[in-house]
C-alpha positions as CSV (number, residue, x, y, z in Angstrom):
1,M,35.2,-97.7,9.9
2,R,37.0,-97.4,13.3
3,G,40.5,-97.1,11.4
4,N,38.9,-94.8,9.1
5,W,38.0,-92.5,11.8
6,I,41.3,-92.9,13.3
7,S,43.1,-91.9,10.2
8,F,41.1,-88.8,10.1
9,L,41.6,-87.5,13.4
10,F,45.3,-88.2,12.8
11,T,45.2,-86.1,9.9
12,R,43.5,-83.2,11.4
13,V,46.0,-83.1,14.1
14,A,48.9,-83.4,12.4
15,A,47.4,-80.5,9.9
16,W,46.9,-78.1,13.1
17,M,50.4,-79.2,14.6
18,A,51.7,-78.2,11.3
19,V,50.2,-74.8,11.5
20,L,51.5,-74.1,14.9
21,L,54.8,-75.6,14.0
22,L,55.2,-72.9,11.2
23,A,53.0,-69.9,12.8
24,I,54.5,-70.1,16.5
25,P,58.1,-69.2,15.7
26,S,56.9,-66.8,13.1
27,S,54.8,-65.5,15.6
28,Y,58.2,-65.3,18.1
29,A,60.3,-63.7,15.5
30,L,57.6,-61.0,14.4
31,A,57.2,-60.3,18.4
32,Q,61.0,-60.2,19.0
33,G,61.5,-57.7,15.8
34,A,58.7,-55.4,17.0
35,T,60.3,-55.4,20.4
36,D,63.9,-54.6,19.5
37,A,62.6,-51.9,16.8
38,S,61.0,-48.6,18.0
39,P,58.0,-48.2,16.1
40,P,58.4,-45.8,13.3
41,A,56.3,-42.5,12.7
42,R,56.2,-43.7,9.1
43,A,57.0,-47.3,7.7
44,S,59.0,-46.3,4.7
45,L,60.2,-43.4,2.5
46,K,59.3,-44.6,-1.3
47,Q,61.4,-43.0,-4.0
48,A,60.5,-39.6,-5.3
49,C,62.1,-39.6,-8.6
50,R,64.3,-41.8,-11.1
51,A,66.8,-41.4,-14.0
52,P,68.4,-43.2,-16.3
53,A,72.4,-43.5,-16.0
54,P,75.6,-45.4,-18.0
55,L,76.4,-48.3,-16.2
56,G,80.2,-47.2,-16.5
57,A,79.9,-43.5,-15.3
58,D,81.1,-42.5,-11.7
59,I,78.0,-42.0,-10.2
60,E,79.0,-39.3,-7.8
61,A,80.1,-37.2,-11.1
62,I,76.4,-37.6,-12.5
63,V,73.9,-37.7,-9.9
64,R,73.5,-33.9,-9.8
65,T,73.4,-33.6,-13.7
66,L,70.6,-36.5,-14.3
67,Q,67.0,-35.5,-15.5
68,W,64.8,-36.8,-13.1
69,D,61.2,-38.4,-13.8
70,C,59.1,-37.8,-10.6
71,D,56.1,-39.5,-11.4
72,P,54.9,-41.0,-8.2
73,A,53.0,-43.4,-10.1
74,A,56.3,-45.3,-11.4
75,H,54.7,-46.5,-14.4
76,S,57.0,-44.7,-16.8
77,A,59.8,-46.5,-15.3
78,S,62.0,-48.6,-18.0
79,L,64.3,-51.4,-17.9
80,D,66.1,-50.3,-21.0
81,P,68.9,-48.7,-19.2
82,E,71.9,-50.4,-17.9
83,R,71.6,-48.4,-14.5
84,I,68.7,-46.8,-13.0
85,V,69.2,-44.1,-10.3
86,L,66.4,-43.4,-7.5
87,R,66.7,-39.8,-5.8
88,Y,65.2,-39.7,-2.3
89,D,64.7,-36.2,-0.9
90,L,64.9,-36.4,3.0
91,S,64.7,-32.7,3.3
92,E,61.1,-32.7,2.5
93,S,60.4,-35.9,5.2
94,E,58.0,-35.6,7.9
95,G,58.3,-37.1,11.4
96,G,62.1,-36.9,11.6
97,E,62.4,-40.5,10.4
98,R,66.1,-42.2,11.2
99,I,66.3,-43.8,7.9
100,A,68.7,-46.6,8.2
101,W,68.1,-49.1,5.3
102,F,67.4,-49.5,1.5
103,L,65.0,-52.1,0.6
104,T,64.0,-53.4,-2.8
105,D,62.9,-56.6,-4.5
106,R,64.9,-59.7,-4.3
107,S,65.0,-60.2,-7.6
108,R,68.2,-60.4,-9.7
109,F,70.1,-57.4,-10.2
110,E,74.0,-56.8,-10.4
111,A,74.7,-54.4,-7.9
112,V,73.4,-51.1,-5.8
113,N,75.3,-48.3,-5.4
114,I,74.2,-45.8,-2.3
115,V,75.4,-42.2,-2.5
116,T,74.5,-40.2,0.7
117,E,74.4,-36.5,0.1
118,S,74.9,-34.4,3.0
119,A,73.4,-30.9,4.0
120,D,76.9,-29.2,3.0
121,G,77.2,-31.1,-0.4
122,T,79.3,-34.0,0.5
123,L,78.7,-37.3,-0.9
124,D,79.5,-40.5,0.6
125,T,79.4,-43.8,-1.9
126,R,78.9,-47.6,-1.0
127,R,78.4,-50.5,-3.2
128,W,76.9,-53.8,-2.8
129,L,76.4,-56.6,-4.9
130,H,73.3,-58.6,-4.9
131,G,74.3,-61.4,-2.8
132,E,75.6,-59.0,0.2
133,G,72.1,-57.9,0.9
134,E,70.6,-58.9,4.0
135,H,67.2,-60.7,4.4
136,S,64.0,-58.4,4.9
137,K,61.7,-60.6,7.1
138,A,58.8,-58.8,5.2
139,G,58.2,-60.5,1.6
140,A,60.5,-61.5,-0.9
141,M,62.8,-58.2,-0.3
142,V,66.5,-57.5,0.3
143,K,67.9,-54.7,2.6
144,F,71.3,-52.9,2.3
145,P,72.7,-50.5,5.3
146,L,72.8,-46.8,4.7
147,G,75.1,-46.1,7.2
148,E,75.7,-43.2,10.2
149,R,75.7,-40.6,7.6
150,A,72.2,-40.9,6.2
151,E,71.0,-39.2,9.4
152,D,72.2,-35.8,8.4
153,A,71.6,-36.6,4.5
154,R,69.5,-34.2,2.2
155,Y,69.5,-36.7,-0.5
156,I,69.9,-40.3,-0.9
157,Y,70.7,-41.5,-4.3
158,V,70.5,-45.5,-5.1
159,A,71.7,-46.5,-8.9
160,I,70.6,-50.1,-9.2
161,D,72.7,-51.9,-12.1
162,R,71.2,-54.2,-14.4
163,P,67.9,-54.7,-12.7
164,T,66.0,-57.8,-14.2
165,T,62.3,-56.7,-13.2
166,L,60.4,-53.6,-12.6
167,A,59.6,-54.6,-8.9
168,N,63.6,-53.8,-8.4
169,I,62.0,-50.0,-8.7
170,R,58.6,-50.0,-7.9
171,R,59.4,-51.9,-4.5
172,A,62.4,-49.8,-3.8
173,Q,62.2,-47.7,-0.6
174,L,64.0,-46.5,2.4
175,A,62.9,-47.3,5.8
176,E,64.0,-46.8,9.5
177,N,63.9,-50.6,10.3
178,D,62.6,-53.8,8.7
179,P,59.0,-53.5,7.6
180,I,58.3,-56.6,9.8
181,A,58.3,-54.4,12.7
182,V,55.0,-52.9,11.0
183,P,51.8,-54.5,12.6
184,A,50.0,-55.0,9.2
185,T,53.2,-56.6,8.0
186,Q,53.1,-59.0,11.0
187,A,49.8,-59.8,10.6
188,K,50.0,-60.8,6.7
189,T,53.1,-62.9,7.6
190,L,51.3,-64.6,10.2
191,L,48.5,-65.5,7.8
192,I,50.9,-66.8,4.9
193,A,52.7,-68.9,7.8
194,A,49.3,-70.3,8.9
195,M,48.5,-71.1,5.0
196,C,51.7,-72.9,4.7
197,G,51.0,-74.9,7.9
198,L,47.6,-75.8,6.3
199,L,49.4,-77.1,3.0
200,I,51.1,-79.6,4.9
201,M,47.7,-81.2,6.0
202,P,46.9,-82.5,2.0
203,L,50.5,-84.6,2.6
204,F,49.1,-86.3,5.5
205,F,45.9,-87.1,3.3
206,N,48.2,-88.0,-0.1
207,V,50.0,-90.9,2.1
208,A,46.6,-92.3,3.3
209,F,45.2,-91.8,-0.3
210,Y,47.9,-93.8,-1.9
211,R,47.5,-96.9,0.1
212,V,44.3,-97.0,-0.9
213,L,44.2,-95.9,-4.4
214,Q,47.8,-96.8,-5.7
215,Q,46.8,-94.1,-8.6
216,R,49.6,-91.9,-10.0
217,F,47.7,-88.4,-9.5
218,V,47.8,-88.9,-5.8
219,I,51.6,-89.0,-6.1
220,W,51.7,-85.8,-8.4
221,H,49.1,-84.1,-5.8
222,G,51.7,-84.6,-3.1
223,V,54.4,-83.2,-5.2
224,L,52.1,-80.1,-6.4
225,T,51.5,-79.7,-2.5
226,T,55.1,-79.8,-1.6
227,V,56.3,-77.5,-4.6
228,V,53.2,-75.0,-3.6
229,L,54.4,-75.1,-0.2
230,L,57.9,-74.3,-1.1
231,T,57.2,-71.5,-3.4
232,L,54.9,-69.7,-0.7
233,L,57.9,-70.4,1.9
234,V,60.7,-69.1,-0.1
235,D,58.6,-66.2,-2.0
236,S,57.2,-64.8,1.5
237,G,60.4,-64.8,2.9
238,I,59.3,-67.1,5.9
239,I,61.8,-69.7,5.1
240,T,64.4,-67.2,6.3
241,F,63.0,-67.7,10.2
242,F,64.2,-71.4,9.9
243,L,67.1,-71.7,7.4
244,P,70.3,-69.4,6.8
245,L,70.0,-69.4,3.2
246,G,71.6,-66.6,1.0
247,V,69.6,-63.7,-0.9
248,S,71.1,-65.1,-4.3
249,F,69.9,-68.4,-3.9
250,L,66.5,-67.5,-2.7
251,A,66.2,-65.1,-5.8
252,T,67.0,-68.0,-7.9
253,A,64.5,-70.2,-6.3
254,D,61.9,-67.6,-6.6
255,A,62.6,-67.5,-10.4
256,F,62.5,-71.6,-10.7
257,M,59.5,-72.4,-8.2
258,L,56.5,-70.7,-9.7
259,G,57.0,-72.2,-13.1
260,M,57.8,-75.4,-11.5
261,S,54.3,-75.0,-9.8
262,V,52.6,-74.8,-13.0
263,A,54.4,-77.5,-14.7
264,V,53.8,-79.6,-11.7
265,G,50.2,-78.6,-11.7
266,G,49.9,-79.6,-15.0
267,M,51.1,-83.1,-14.6
268,F,48.9,-83.7,-12.0
269,G,45.6,-82.3,-13.9
270,W,47.0,-84.7,-16.7
271,T,46.8,-87.9,-14.6
272,F,44.1,-86.5,-12.4
273,L,41.4,-86.0,-15.3
274,D,39.4,-89.1,-16.7
275,D,40.9,-90.5,-20.0
276,A,37.3,-90.8,-21.2
277,R,36.6,-86.7,-20.6
278,L,39.5,-85.8,-22.5
279,E,40.9,-86.2,-26.1
280,T,43.8,-88.0,-26.8
281,R,45.4,-84.9,-28.5
282,L,44.6,-82.6,-25.6
283,R,45.8,-85.3,-23.2
284,L,49.2,-85.1,-24.7
285,A,49.3,-81.5,-24.5
286,F,49.6,-81.8,-20.7
287,P,53.0,-83.2,-20.2
288,I,54.3,-81.1,-23.3
289,A,53.1,-77.8,-21.6
290,A,54.8,-79.3,-18.3
291,A,58.1,-79.6,-20.1
292,W,57.8,-76.4,-21.8
293,M,57.7,-75.1,-18.3
294,V,60.5,-76.7,-16.8
295,V,62.8,-75.5,-19.9
296,V,61.6,-71.8,-19.3
297,S,62.1,-71.8,-15.4
298,V,65.6,-73.6,-15.6
299,L,66.6,-70.9,-18.4
300,H,65.0,-68.1,-16.1
301,A,66.6,-69.0,-13.2
302,A,70.0,-69.8,-14.7
303,F,70.5,-66.7,-16.8
304,P,68.8,-64.0,-15.1
305,F,70.7,-61.2,-17.2
306,A,70.3,-62.8,-20.8
307,L,68.0,-60.4,-23.0
308,R,67.9,-58.2,-19.6
309,P,65.3,-55.7,-20.7
310,W,62.8,-58.3,-22.0
311,H,64.2,-61.2,-20.2
312,H,61.0,-60.9,-17.3
313,S,58.6,-59.8,-19.7
314,L,59.4,-63.1,-22.0
315,Y,59.3,-65.3,-18.9
316,N,55.9,-63.8,-18.3
317,A,54.9,-64.2,-21.8
318,A,56.0,-67.8,-21.8
319,F,52.9,-68.6,-19.1
320,V,50.2,-67.4,-21.6
321,P,50.3,-70.3,-24.0
322,V,50.7,-73.0,-21.1
323,L,47.6,-71.4,-19.2
324,A,45.8,-71.1,-22.1
325,I,46.3,-74.7,-23.1
326,F,45.2,-75.8,-19.3
327,I,42.0,-73.9,-19.6
328,I,40.9,-74.9,-22.9
329,M,41.7,-78.7,-21.7
330,L,39.7,-77.8,-18.3
331,F,36.9,-76.7,-20.2
332,A,36.8,-79.5,-22.7
333,A,36.7,-81.8,-20.0
334,M,33.8,-80.0,-18.7
335,R,31.9,-80.7,-22.0
336,R,32.3,-84.3,-21.4
337,G,30.8,-84.0,-17.8
338,S,34.3,-84.1,-16.2
339,R,33.4,-83.1,-12.3
340,E,37.3,-83.2,-11.8
341,A,37.8,-80.5,-14.2
342,R,34.9,-78.4,-12.5
343,V,37.2,-78.9,-9.4
344,Q,40.2,-78.0,-10.6
345,L,38.8,-74.6,-12.6
346,M,37.2,-73.6,-9.3
347,G,40.0,-74.3,-7.4
348,W,42.8,-72.4,-9.2
349,S,40.6,-69.5,-10.4
350,M,42.0,-67.2,-8.1
351,V,45.6,-67.9,-8.9
352,L,44.7,-67.8,-12.8
353,V,43.4,-64.2,-11.9
354,A,46.5,-63.5,-10.0
355,V,49.1,-64.4,-12.4
356,A,46.7,-62.6,-15.5
357,M,47.1,-59.5,-13.7
358,T,50.8,-60.1,-13.1
359,M,51.4,-60.4,-16.5
360,T,49.4,-57.5,-17.6
361,D,51.0,-55.6,-15.1
362,H,52.9,-53.3,-17.8
363,F,49.7,-52.8,-19.7
364,I,47.1,-51.9,-17.3
365,P,47.4,-48.8,-15.4
366,Y,47.9,-49.0,-11.7
367,A,48.0,-52.7,-11.7
368,S,50.9,-52.6,-9.0
369,S,48.2,-51.1,-6.6
370,F,46.9,-54.4,-6.0
371,D,48.5,-56.4,-3.5
372,L,48.9,-59.3,-6.1
373,M,51.2,-61.6,-4.0
374,T,48.9,-62.0,-1.2
375,L,46.5,-62.8,-3.9
376,F,48.7,-65.6,-5.1
377,Y,49.6,-67.0,-1.7
378,V,45.8,-67.1,-0.9
379,G,45.1,-68.6,-4.4
380,C,47.8,-71.3,-4.1
381,T,46.8,-72.7,-0.9
382,M,42.7,-72.3,-1.8
383,G,43.6,-74.4,-5.0
384,T,45.8,-77.2,-3.3
385,A,43.1,-77.5,-0.5
386,V,40.4,-77.7,-3.4
387,A,42.3,-80.3,-5.1
388,S,42.5,-82.3,-1.9
389,F,38.9,-82.5,-1.8
390,G,38.8,-83.4,-5.6
391,V,41.5,-85.9,-4.6
392,A,39.2,-87.3,-1.6
393,D,36.0,-87.2,-4.0
394,R,37.9,-89.1,-6.9
395,M,38.9,-91.4,-4.1
396,M,35.4,-92.3,-3.1
397,V,34.3,-92.9,-6.6
398,L,37.3,-95.1,-7.3
399,K,36.5,-96.9,-4.1
400,H,32.8,-97.1,-4.7
401,Q,33.6,-98.6,-8.1
402,R,36.2,-101.3,-6.8
403,D,33.8,-102.1,-3.9
404,K,31.2,-102.9,-6.7
405,A,33.6,-104.7,-8.3
406,R,34.6,-106.8,-5.3
407,T,30.9,-107.5,-4.7
408,E,30.3,-108.5,-8.3
409,A,33.2,-110.9,-8.3
410,R,32.2,-112.0,-4.6
411,L,28.7,-112.8,-6.1
412,L,29.9,-114.6,-9.4
413,E,32.5,-116.9,-7.3
414,K,29.5,-117.5,-5.1
415,L,27.6,-118.1,-8.2
416,S,30.2,-120.6,-9.6
417,E,30.3,-122.6,-6.4
418,R,26.5,-123.2,-6.6
419,D,24.7,-125.3,-8.9
420,P,22.0,-123.4,-10.5
421,L,19.1,-125.7,-10.7
422,T,19.3,-126.9,-7.0
423,G,21.3,-124.1,-5.4
424,L,23.6,-127.1,-3.7
425,Y,27.4,-126.6,-4.0
426,N,29.4,-128.6,-6.8
427,R,32.0,-130.9,-6.4
428,R,34.9,-128.4,-6.5
429,V,33.7,-126.6,-3.5
430,V,33.8,-129.5,-1.4
431,E,37.1,-131.1,-2.6
432,E,39.0,-128.0,-2.3
433,R,38.1,-127.3,1.4
434,F,37.5,-131.2,2.4
435,M,40.4,-131.4,4.9
436,E,39.0,-128.3,6.6
437,L,35.4,-129.6,7.1
438,R,36.9,-132.7,8.3
439,R,38.5,-131.1,11.0
440,G,35.6,-129.1,11.3
441,G,33.8,-132.5,12.5
442,Y,32.3,-133.7,9.5
443,S,33.0,-137.5,9.8
444,A,31.0,-139.1,7.1
445,L,30.4,-138.8,3.3
446,A,27.7,-140.0,1.6
447,V,26.6,-140.2,-2.2
448,L,23.2,-140.3,-3.2
449,D,21.7,-140.9,-6.5
450,L,18.2,-141.3,-7.8
451,D,17.0,-144.4,-8.9
452,K,15.8,-144.9,-12.7
453,F,16.0,-141.3,-13.2
454,K,16.4,-141.3,-17.1
455,S,12.8,-143.0,-16.9
456,I,11.4,-140.2,-15.2
457,N,13.0,-137.7,-17.9
458,D,11.5,-139.8,-20.6
459,T,8.0,-140.6,-19.2
460,F,7.0,-136.9,-17.9
461,G,9.3,-134.9,-19.4
462,H,12.6,-132.8,-18.5
463,A,10.5,-130.1,-16.8
464,V,9.3,-132.7,-14.0
465,G,13.0,-134.1,-13.8
466,D,14.0,-130.4,-13.2
467,A,11.5,-130.1,-10.7
468,V,12.2,-133.6,-8.9
469,L,16.0,-132.2,-8.6
470,R,14.8,-129.0,-7.4
471,I,12.9,-130.6,-4.5
472,V,16.2,-132.8,-3.6
473,G,18.1,-129.6,-3.4
474,A,15.5,-127.9,-1.2
475,S,15.6,-131.2,1.1
476,L,19.2,-131.1,1.4
477,N,20.0,-127.4,1.5
478,N,20.2,-125.6,5.1
479,E,19.9,-129.0,6.8
480,E,21.8,-128.6,10.2
481,G,24.9,-130.7,10.4
482,V,24.9,-131.4,6.6
483,L,26.7,-130.2,3.6
484,A,25.4,-131.1,0.3
485,A,26.8,-130.9,-3.3
486,R,25.2,-131.9,-6.6
487,M,28.0,-133.8,-8.3
488,G,26.5,-134.0,-11.9
489,G,23.0,-135.6,-13.0
490,E,20.8,-137.1,-10.5
491,E,24.1,-137.4,-8.3
492,F,24.6,-136.0,-4.7
493,L,27.4,-135.8,-2.3
494,L,26.6,-135.2,1.4
495,L,29.1,-134.8,4.2
496,I,27.4,-135.1,7.6
497,E,28.4,-134.1,11.2
498,S,26.4,-136.4,13.6
499,E,26.8,-138.6,16.3
500,S,24.8,-141.0,14.4
501,P,25.9,-140.1,10.6
502,A,24.9,-143.4,9.1
503,I,21.2,-142.7,10.6
504,E,21.1,-139.4,9.9
505,A,21.6,-140.1,6.1
506,E,19.0,-142.5,6.1
507,R,16.6,-140.4,7.1
508,L,17.8,-137.9,4.6
509,R,17.0,-140.3,1.7
510,L,14.0,-141.4,3.0
511,A,12.6,-137.6,3.3
512,I,13.7,-136.7,0.0
513,S,11.5,-139.6,-1.5
514,A,8.6,-138.5,0.7
515,R,8.8,-134.9,-0.2
516,I,8.7,-135.7,-4.3
517,H,5.7,-137.4,-3.8
518,A,3.7,-135.0,-1.5
519,E,4.8,-132.0,-4.1
520,L,4.5,-133.8,-7.5
521,K,1.9,-136.4,-6.9
522,L,3.6,-138.7,-9.5
523,P,2.0,-142.0,-10.6
524,R,5.1,-144.0,-9.1
525,A,7.5,-143.6,-6.4
526,V,10.8,-141.8,-7.0
527,T,13.4,-143.5,-4.7
528,A,17.0,-142.9,-4.1
529,S,20.2,-145.2,-3.4
530,M,23.1,-144.2,-1.0
531,G,26.8,-145.4,0.0
532,I,28.1,-143.8,3.3
533,V,31.3,-143.9,4.6
534,V,31.7,-143.2,8.2
535,A,35.6,-142.1,9.0
536,P,36.0,-140.6,12.8
537,G,38.3,-137.6,12.4
538,K,40.6,-138.6,15.2
539,T,41.6,-141.5,13.7
540,L,41.2,-140.9,10.3
541,S,42.7,-137.5,9.9
542,D,45.0,-138.1,7.2
543,I,42.3,-139.7,4.7
544,G,41.6,-137.7,1.9
545,F,38.7,-136.8,-0.5
546,T,39.5,-139.2,-3.1
547,Q,39.6,-142.1,-0.8
548,M,36.2,-141.8,0.7
549,Y,34.5,-140.8,-2.2
550,D,35.6,-143.9,-4.2
551,R,34.7,-146.1,-1.0
552,A,31.5,-144.5,-1.0
553,D,30.6,-144.4,-4.7
554,H,31.5,-148.2,-4.7
555,L,28.9,-148.6,-1.7
556,L,26.4,-146.7,-3.7
557,Y,26.8,-149.2,-6.7
558,E,26.4,-152.3,-4.0
559,A,23.3,-150.7,-3.3
560,K,21.9,-150.5,-7.0
561,A,23.1,-154.0,-7.7
562,S,21.2,-155.2,-4.4
563,G,17.8,-154.0,-5.6
564,R,18.2,-150.1,-5.3
565,D,16.1,-147.7,-2.9
566,R,18.5,-148.5,0.2
567,T,21.5,-147.6,1.7
568,M,25.0,-149.2,2.1
569,S,27.6,-148.3,4.8
570,E,30.6,-148.8,6.0
571,H,32.5,-147.7,9.2
572,L,36.3,-147.3,8.5
573,K,38.6,-148.2,11.2
574,A,41.9,-146.5,12.3
575,F,44.0,-145.4,9.1
576,E,47.5,-146.7,9.4
577,P,49.9,-144.7,7.1
578,R,51.2,-146.6,4.2
579,R,55.0,-148.2,5.0
580,S,57.8,-147.5,2.8
581,K,59.2,-150.1,0.7
582,T,62.3,-150.7,2.5
583,R,60.2,-151.2,6.2
584,R,58.3,-153.6,4.5
585,R,61.2,-155.7,3.0
586,Q,62.5,-155.4,6.7
587,D,59.1,-156.6,8.2
588,R,59.4,-159.6,5.8
589,R,62.6,-160.8,6.7
590,K,61.7,-160.5,10.5
591,A,58.9,-162.7,9.7
592,A,61.2,-165.1,7.9
């Protein structure tokens, strides 16, 4: 119990240390960013108008001739064009912002072309590839500098070449500085950092759980926790506070981690659900769905521009059958009374909602107005935490079953050591522990046999014979300094620890006859004969069970031959080890 409490306290302290390790550096970086940047009058300027454009055309030559769509909801945006141009009207902006950055979603695109149009109509163009952007500390965003001429600009045009997601368009904005300087963004980042810290706690639990359970689902839960933690760190951008990772690398990791989270979650569910609660065909669907998600995630991350207009939609659609399979299996297990399935469904419900809303974002009007990523982060943290409680609950169930099995095994072992009729030990127990008992002070071995026991069974019946044997067991059992065993039939073995073992053995023999007569009132007395060998432990420490038993058994038959109802005893002298043949020949030569 004390070890359990120490482990409990250790995991709690480690968890909160993990929270501090992640939250404190993030807090410092956020505070430093807020100090260095002057508070903006407005956080950012969203795009006002969009227009498609040919990829190979000179952007400066066509920006004034494009047909602009200025729907502020941005739901009319499409990925069909190879290039999408965004127009920002700075002449209508309020507050006199000094716009310095263009920010957009970190998902893959080929390049951005930024055209600054000054008040006199002069155009200035800059071009950056995706990997040349800088990290934005606020979520999965990348930023590009606008240059000094942006201060006097009337319009800023941004042409995004080959965007792979609508988020490249919907999240695009101009900003005075990194959005991490906004207090609301800082609070959100700190919340995500705290959630990442809390996700480390199950890892400590899994180490302790696996040492106890040795179950595969504990390993998969540890892998799931690690993957979810990495997903949150990468997708939220918090990992950039600690590691100098490139934008393209993180975009590839973004594309890979979500599918891997689903795949590992499926494998955890496959090993966590009880076999008896799920049909064999449904159980096979778990690893198949997980393998499918791995393949889809690898292809999605490795070939971001393949089938580009539909690439991201196809990736989202690939989740639909997998999530459907998982939900069907969870409900199927719940119908069979699976408590683990209820825990899983409850824990991951928020993630399922966030993923479902993300997949249907193209079809539900204004769905992008919801903060789906924060919902996803909270859902991942809650799902992993609830899964941890499920693992702990499963551990308690398995531990209870294991303890019960061990108790039953010990009970069966104890029963196998005892004679069921008399309650005395059997010969095997005494023989296996003989040397240990000898070292403990048992210096005498006696063999006791009831006289003419067969005639008792023949005259009074086997029920009376069994009653006689039970009385003998009751007389010998729990005697201080005496360990008794039934050798079979009416023969009993006694190990005696006493200063006068022969006298103690004789007292027991007489007490047996007296107790049988007192309890059964038989017409004739039931007597016993005994042979006893006394072998002091200090002088005969090497003598074994077989030698002492054979000698005591020989003395018993001497007592039987001498008229029964008596004890024959022998006190062995110091035992001399047997000499080798070579030593005996040498001694004979000396004697000659």
